[in-house]
GURORO-872959 format. One record per atom (N, C-alpha, C, CB): residue in one letter; z, x, y. Coordinates in pm, whole numbers, plus 50000, padded with zeros to 5 digits. Atoms other than C-alpha are relative to their C-alpha. Glycine has a CB too. Layout:
N
MITI/a/Z/X/Y .
...
//
This chain:
67
MITI/x/50072/50113/50057 .
MITI/x/91066/38808/27915 .
MITI/x/49932/50043/49869 .
MITI/x/49895/49946/50101 .
MITI/x/50063/49973/50129 .
MITI/x/90925/38785/27564 .
MITI/x/49850/49983/50011 .
MITI/x/50056/49907/49892 .
MITI/x/50145/50015/50008 .
MITI/x/90559/38826/27480 .
MITI/x/49969/49887/49903 .
MITI/x/49932/50132/49955 .
MITI/x/50042/50107/50089 .
MITI/x/90392/38522/27328 .
MITI/x/49848/49994/49997 .
MITI/x/50058/49864/50046 .
MITI/x/50144/50015/50016 .
MITI/x/90043/38453/27199 .
MITI/x/49968/49851/49998 .
MITI/x/49948/50071/49871 .
MITI/x/50037/50142/50004 .
MITI/x/89906/38109/27295 .
MITI/x/49905/49971/49884 .
MITI/x/49935/49958/50134 .
MITI/x/50091/50043/50106 .
MITI/x/89724/37915/27024 .
MITI/x/49856/50009/50050 .
MITI/x/50033/49855/49953 .
MITI/x/50142/49989/49964 .
MITI/x/89348/37978/27023 .
MITI/x/49936/49862/50020 .
MITI/x/49924/50077/49891 .
MITI/x/50056/50136/49993 .
MITI/x/89272/37606/26971 .
MITI/x/50116/49901/49993 .
MITI/x/49897/49973/49884 .
MITI/x/49902/50107/50002 .
MITI/x/89481/37298/27048 .
MITI/x/49927/49866/49993 .
MITI/x/50093/50005/50125 .
MITI/x/50059/50134/50001 .
MITI/x/89423/36923/27014 .
MITI/x/49998/49947/50142 .
MITI/x/50081/49904/49906 .
MITI/x/50015/50057/49866 .
MITI/x/89290/36764/27334 .
MITI/x/50083/49873/50011 .
MITI/x/49850/49970/50032 .
MITI/x/49916/50118/49981 .
MITI/x/89539/36511/27468 .
MITI/x/49921/49880/50052 .
MITI/x/50114/50032/50096 .
MITI/x/50082/50109/49948 .
MITI/x/89259/36304/27622 .
MITI/x/49916/49932/49892 .
MITI/x/49909/50053/50109 .
MITI/x/50095/50059/50096 .
MITI/x/89014/36258/27334 .
MITI/x/50027/50036/49854 .
MITI/x/49861/50042/50036 .
MITI/x/49972/49959/50137 .
MITI/x/89163/36426/27027 .
MITI/x/49909/50110/49948 .
MITI/x/49991/49883/49910 .
MITI/x/50091/49893/50039 .
MITI/x/88891/36691/27021 .
MITI/x/50070/50135/49997 .
MITI/x/49881/50007/50096 .
MITI/x/49947/49864/50004 .
MITI/x/88936/37068/27000 .
MITI/x/49986/50065/50137 .
MITI/x/49927/50084/49892 .
MITI/x/49999/49930/49872 .
MITI/x/89036/37250/27319 .
MITI/x/50026/50147/49973 .
MITI/x/50108/49940/50097 .
MITI/x/49995/49856/50027 .
MITI/x/88981/37627/27318 .
MITI/x/50061/50076/50117 .
MITI/x/49859/50054/49970 .
MITI/x/49942/49911/49901 .
MITI/x/89176/37895/27502 .
MITI/x/49887/50068/50077 .
MITI/x/50094/50106/49934 .
MITI/x/50109/49944/49919 .
MITI/x/88957/38013/27792 .
MITI/x/50009/50152/50016 .
MITI/x/50001/49936/50138 .
MITI/x/49984/49855/49986 .
MITI/x/89104/38364/27823 .
MITI/x/50094/50051/49892 .
MITI/x/50053/50037/50142 .
MITI/x/49915/49945/50106 .
MITI/x/89228/38533/27505 .
MITI/x/50098/50103/50057 .
MITI/x/49914/50064/49889 .
MITI/x/49901/49901/49957 .
MITI/x/89536/38753/27536 .
MITI/x/49939/50139/49999 .
MITI/x/50126/49995/49911 .
MITI/x/50046/49861/49988 .
MITI/x/89462/39108/27646 .
MITI/x/50114/50091/49958 .
MITI/x/49952/50032/50147 .
MITI/x/49892/49911/50043 .
MITI/x/89663/39378/27465 .
MITI/x/50059/50082/50116 .
MITI/x/49950/50094/49893 .
MITI/x/49953/49923/49884 .
MITI/x/89690/39565/27797 .
MITI/x/50085/49915/50094 .
MITI/x/49882/50057/50075 .
MITI/x/49927/50091/49912 .
MITI/x/89828/39258/27976 .
MITI/x/50024/49868/49926 .
MITI/x/49921/49976/50132 .
MITI/x/49978/50120/50082 .
MITI/x/89968/39006/27723 .
MITI/x/50062/49887/50082 .
MITI/x/50090/50034/49881 .
MITI/x/49933/50115/49940 .
MITI/x/90081/38657/27813 .
MITI/x/50151/50020/49991 .
MITI/x/49957/49868/49931 .
MITI/x/49854/50002/50003 .
MITI/x/90450/38627/27901 .
MITI/x/50047/49860/50033 .
MITI/x/50060/50104/50100 .
MITI/x/49945/50131/49969 .
MITI/x/90677/38327/27933 .
MITI/x/49981/49971/50148 .
MITI/x/50150/49992/49960 .
MITI/x/50022/50039/49862 .
MITI/x/90593/38137/28249 .
MITI/x/49855/50011/50045 .
MITI/x/50086/50083/50090 .
MITI/x/50144/49995/49971 .
MITI/x/90223/38230/28250 .
MITI/x/49938/49866/49965 .
MITI/x/49930/50116/49921 .
MITI/x/50074/50121/50035 .
MITI/x/89966/37954/28228 .
MITI/x/49877/50037/49918 .
MITI/x/49959/49921/50127 .
MITI/x/50117/49982/50085 .
MITI/x/89705/37936/27952 .
MITI/x/49907/49882/50025 .
MITI/x/50040/50009/49847 .
MITI/x/50098/50105/49970 .
MITI/x/89387/37742/28034 .
MITI/x/49918/49970/49875 .
MITI/x/49906/50043/50117 .
MITI/x/50078/50047/50114 .
MITI/x/89208/37537/27768 .
MITI/x/49891/49906/50050 .
MITI/x/50090/49929/49896 .
MITI/x/50110/50093/49969 .
MITI/x/88876/37347/27778 .
MITI/x/49962/49931/49870 .
MITI/x/49874/50075/50064 .
MITI/x/50036/50079/50117 .
MITI/x/88791/37064/27538 .
MITI/x/49849/50008/49976 .
MITI/x/50045/49853/50017 .
MITI/x/50143/49991/50033 .
MITI/x/88459/37105/27357 .
MITI/x/49932/49864/49998 .
MITI/x/49981/50068/49865 .
MITI/x/50059/50134/50005 .
MITI/x/88408/36726/27344 .
MITI/x/49993/49934/50138 .
MITI/x/50080/49912/49906 .
MITI/x/49999/50071/49871 .
MITI/x/88517/36574/27678 .
MITI/x/49994/50094/50120 .
MITI/x/50124/49914/50010 .
MITI/x/50007/49894/49898 .
MITI/x/88515/36906/27874 .
MITI/x/50115/50000/50099 .
MITI/x/49871/49987/50075 .
MITI/x/49882/49994/49914 .
MITI/x/88856/36836/28031 .
MITI/x/50064/50137/49988 .
MITI/x/50101/49889/49962 .
MITI/x/49929/49872/49998 .
MITI/x/89057/37143/28128 .
MITI/x/50149/49971/50006 .
MITI/x/49955/50088/50121 .
MITI/x/49856/50013/50003 .
MITI/x/89426/37184/28060 .
MITI/x/50062/50136/50029 .
MITI/x/50050/49944/49864 .
MITI/x/49926/49879/49969 .
MITI/x/89656/37446/28213 .
MITI/x/50143/49979/49951 .
MITI/x/49997/50034/50155 .
MITI/x/49870/50018/50064 .
MITI/x/89965/37479/27994 .
MITI/x/50087/50122/50022 .
MITI/x/49983/49972/49851 .
MITI/x/49907/49889/49983 .
MITI/x/90272/37689/28065 .
MITI/x/50034/50061/49865 .
MITI/x/50128/49953/50072 .
MITI/x/49970/49928/50122 .
MITI/x/90333/37952/27801 .
MITI/x/50152/50010/49985 .
MITI/x/49935/50143/50000 .
MITI/x/49857/49991/50028 .
MITI/x/90679/37923/27642 .
MITI/x/50021/50055/49860 .
MITI/x/50068/49863/50015 .
MITI/x/49967/49946/50131 .
MITI/x/90836/38112/27353 .
MITI/x/50043/49887/49907 .
MITI/x/50111/50105/50011 .
MITI/x/49951/50112/50082 .
MITI/x/90996/37788/27231 .
MITI/x/49885/49923/49936 .
MITI/x/50084/49905/50086 .
MITI/x/50111/50079/50051 .
MITI/x/90665/37603/27189 .
MITI/x/49900/50080/49918 .
MITI/x/49929/49935/50113 .
MITI/x/50109/49925/50058 .
MITI/x/90436/37886/27081 .
MITI/x/50040/50106/49900 .
MITI/x/49923/50063/50106 .
MITI/x/49956/49899/50096 .
MITI/x/90647/38115/26866 .
MITI/x/50021/50133/50068 .
MITI/x/49899/50015/49887 .
MITI/x/49962/49876/49933 .
MITI/x/90829/38414/27004 .
MITI/x/49950/50120/49921 .
MITI/x/50152/50008/50019 .
MITI/x/50038/49871/50059 .
MITI/x/90681/38758/26934 .
MITI/x/50091/50103/50066 .
MITI/x/49846/50034/50022 .
MITI/x/49904/49904/49946 .
MITI/x/90956/39015/26975 .
MITI/x/49930/50122/50058 .
MITI/x/50098/50042/49893 .
MITI/x/50063/49885/49936 .
MITI/x/90894/39328/27180 .
MITI/x/49956/50109/49903 .
MITI/x/50095/50059/50100 .
MITI/x/50036/49897/50097 .
MITI/x/90870/39542/26864 .
MITI/x/49900/49952/49897 .
MITI/x/50122/50049/49930 .
MITI/x/50094/50056/50097 .
MITI/x/90633/39311/26673 .
MITI/x/49859/49999/50058 .
MITI/x/50042/49858/49960 .
MITI/x/50139/50003/49950 .
MITI/x/90253/39344/26700 .
MITI/x/49953/49858/50019 .
MITI/x/49906/50074/49904 .
MITI/x/50060/50131/49979 .
MITI/x/90056/39051/26836 .
MITI/x/49887/49982/49902 .
MITI/x/49950/49985/50144 .
MITI/x/50108/50031/50095 .
MITI/x/89819/38879/26596 .
MITI/x/49867/49994/50071 .
MITI/x/50027/49868/49928 .
//
């Protein structure tokens, strides 16, 4: 599986506010395809658990450093 870095902030699908990643990627245990990234909206406080995919988030090859 490829390593991917979920976006730090996404647009909330409920209110259009900013939803922040609750657990940043850990260099010792990076996100991989199939993991779930949890976000919380700063405006409506809804939580979203999104599946991490290389297609949606930009593939980071095994030899490339994570940002």
